[in-house]
C-alpha positions in Angstrom: 17.5 109.3 136.3 16.1 111.6 139.0 12.6 111.2 140.5 10.8 113.7 142.8 8.7 112.1 145.5 6.1 114.4 147.0 4.7 112.7 150.1 4.0 113.9 153.6 4.3 110.4 155.2 8.0 110.3 156.1 8.1 106.6 156.5 6.4 105.9 153.2 8.5 108.4 151.3 11.7 107.0 152.8 10.7 103.5 151.9 9.9 104.4 148.3 13.1 106.4 148.0 15.3 103.6 149.3 13.6 101.1 147.0 14.0 103.3 143.9 17.7 104.0 144.9 18.3 100.2 144.8 16.9 100.3 141.2 19.5 103.0 140.2 17.1 105.9 140.4 18.2 109.1 142.2 15.4 110.7 144.4 14.5 113.8 146.1 11.7 114.0 148.8 9.4 116.9 149.3 7.0 116.7 152.3 4.5 119.2 151.0 3.3 121.0 147.9 5.4 124.1 148.5 8.6 122.1 148.8 7.6 120.1 145.7 7.2 123.3 143.7 10.6 124.5 145.0 12.3 121.3 143.8 10.7 121.5 140.4 11.8 125.1 140.0 15.5 124.4 140.7 16.0 120.8 139.3 15.4 118.7 136.3 13.3 115.5 136.9 12.6 112.5 134.7 9.5 111.7 136.6 7.4 113.1 139.5 5.6 110.8 142.0 3.1 112.7 144.1 0.4 112.0 146.7 -3.0 113.3 145.8 -3.5 114.9 149.3 -0.8 117.0 150.9 -0.7 119.1 154.1 -0.8 122.4 152.1 -2.9 121.5 149.1 -3.8 119.0 146.4 -1.1 117.1 144.5 -2.9 118.0 141.3 -1.9 121.6 141.9 1.8 120.9 140.9 0.9 119.5 137.5 0.8 122.9 135.6 4.2 123.8 136.9 5.7 120.5 135.9 4.0 120.3 132.5 4.8 123.9 131.7 8.5 123.4 132.4 8.8 119.8 131.0 5.7 118.9 128.9 6.8 115.3 128.5 7.9 114.4 132.1 5.5 111.8 133.4 3.6 112.4 136.6 2.3 109.4 138.7 -0.2 110.2 141.4 -1.1 107.9 144.3 -4.0 108.0 146.8 -5.3 106.0 149.8 -8.7 106.0 148.2 -10.3 107.7 145.3 -13.6 108.1 143.5 -13.8 107.7 139.7 -14.4 111.4 139.2 -11.3 112.3 141.2 -9.2 110.0 138.9 -10.8 111.5 135.8 -10.0 115.0 137.1 -6.4 114.0 137.7 -6.0 112.5 134.2 -7.6 115.6 132.6 -5.2 117.8 134.5 -2.2 115.9 133.1 -1.5 113.0 135.4 0.0 110.0 133.4 -0.8 107.3 135.9 -2.9 106.9 139.1 -2.2 104.3 141.8 -4.3 103.3 144.8 -2.4 102.6 148.1 -1.1 100.5 149.6 1.8 100.6 147.1 3.4 97.4 145.9 6.9 98.7 145.3 7.7 96.1 142.6 4.6 97.1 140.7 5.4 100.8 141.3 8.9 100.4 139.7 7.3 98.5 136.7 4.8 101.3 136.2 7.6 103.9 136.4 9.7 102.0 133.9 6.6 101.8 131.6 6.1 105.5 131.7 9.8 106.3 131.2 9.8 104.2 128.0 7.6 106.9 126.5 10.0 109.6 127.7 13.4 109.2 129.2 14.4 105.7 128.4 13.3 105.5 124.8 15.8 105.7 122.0 16.7 109.2 120.8 17.1 109.3 117.0 18.0 112.6 115.3 19.0 112.2 111.6 22.1 110.0 111.6 22.6 110.1 115.4 21.1 107.4 117.6 21.4 107.5 121.4 20.2 104.3 123.2 20.0 105.1 127.0 19.0 101.5 127.9 22.2 100.0 126.3 24.4 103.1 126.9 25.1 103.1 123.2 25.6 105.9 120.6 25.8 105.3 116.9 26.4 107.7 114.1 25.8 106.6 110.5 25.8 103.0 111.8 29.2 103.3 113.6 29.3 103.0 117.4 30.9 105.9 119.3 32.9 105.3 122.5 31.2 107.8 124.8 30.4 106.1 128.1 29.7 106.9 131.8 29.0 110.4 132.9 29.7 112.0 129.5 27.1 109.7 128.0 24.6 110.6 130.7 25.3 114.3 130.2 24.8 114.0 126.4 21.7 112.0 126.8 20.2 114.5 129.3 20.9 117.4 127.0 19.4 115.5 124.0 16.3 114.9 126.0 16.0 118.6 126.8 17.3 119.7 123.4 15.0 122.7 123.2 16.4 124.2 126.5 19.5 125.6 127.9 20.6 123.4 130.8 22.9 124.9 133.5 25.8 123.1 135.2 23.8 122.9 138.4 20.9 121.3 136.7 23.1 118.7 135.1 24.7 117.9 138.4 21.3 117.6 140.1 20.0 115.3 137.3 23.0 113.0 136.9 25.1 112.9 140.0 23.7 111.0 143.0 25.2 113.5 145.5 25.7 116.7 143.5 26.7 118.7 146.5 29.9 116.6 146.8 31.3 117.4 143.4 32.3 120.6 141.7 30.8 122.0 138.5 34.2 121.3 136.8 33.1 117.7 136.3 30.6 119.0 133.8 33.3 120.7 131.8 35.3 117.5 131.8 32.3 115.5 130.5 31.6 118.1 127.8 35.2 118.0 126.7 35.2 114.2 126.4 32.1 114.4 124.3 33.8 116.9 122.0 37.1 115.0 121.8 35.6 111.5 121.4 32.6 112.3 119.3 32.3 115.8 117.8 35.9 116.3 116.7 36.4 112.9 115.0 32.9 113.1 113.3 33.1 116.8 112.4 29.8 117.6 114.1 28.6 119.6 117.0 26.3 118.1 119.6 26.7 120.5 122.5 27.1 124.2 122.4 28.2 126.4 125.3 25.8 129.3 126.1 27.9 131.8 127.9 27.1 132.2 131.6 24.0 130.1 131.3 25.0 126.5 130.5 24.8 124.1 127.6 22.4 123.2 124.8 22.1 120.2 122.6 22.6 121.5 119.0 22.9 118.6 116.7 22.5 118.5 113.7 25.1 121.1 113.2 28.5 121.0 111.4 31.5 121.7 113.6 32.7 124.6 111.4 29.3 126.4 111.9 
């Protein structure tokens, strides 16, 4: 899972990033609102962690862009100090959690996990297909399907964004820790494994190729369609 950290304090953002990396999260760091908006425009995120005050604006200003693109992606805001009315304003704008500094990193991870349970880490159930990200397990009509590793992560990511076309670059950014070090061909390999190990034996289609644009989760759909 990939998290965007928007924080102008380089020491703080680096500490948070390293701690999250140890808990198997992938992170990007933006030092200001403009960079944060850029990252959101080019990558898919499972959660956004932003400071309330940034050098070029308020953290609250990025909420519309995030929620328009991904309505269910949680946003956690943190602040050195805050008045009740500021927190109320943030929640009304779409913030999902509000934390007062100094941050306890163990508590931060717990709150991130709590928010993700309502979004990225919860079980995905579509008719007879059940995807359990926490256990890396897929079942179809009660039978477990052997799709693991990166193909599982690709399928899960597409299922979470099943109303959208997701490009190869977006899949790389969301799933691979260092996407710049791998080629887009790894996505084709993962999709092929999904089709060979899952779609073909079950006579279903879970992923469709949208020419020149990327892939889209398409289940329920019969393979012959």
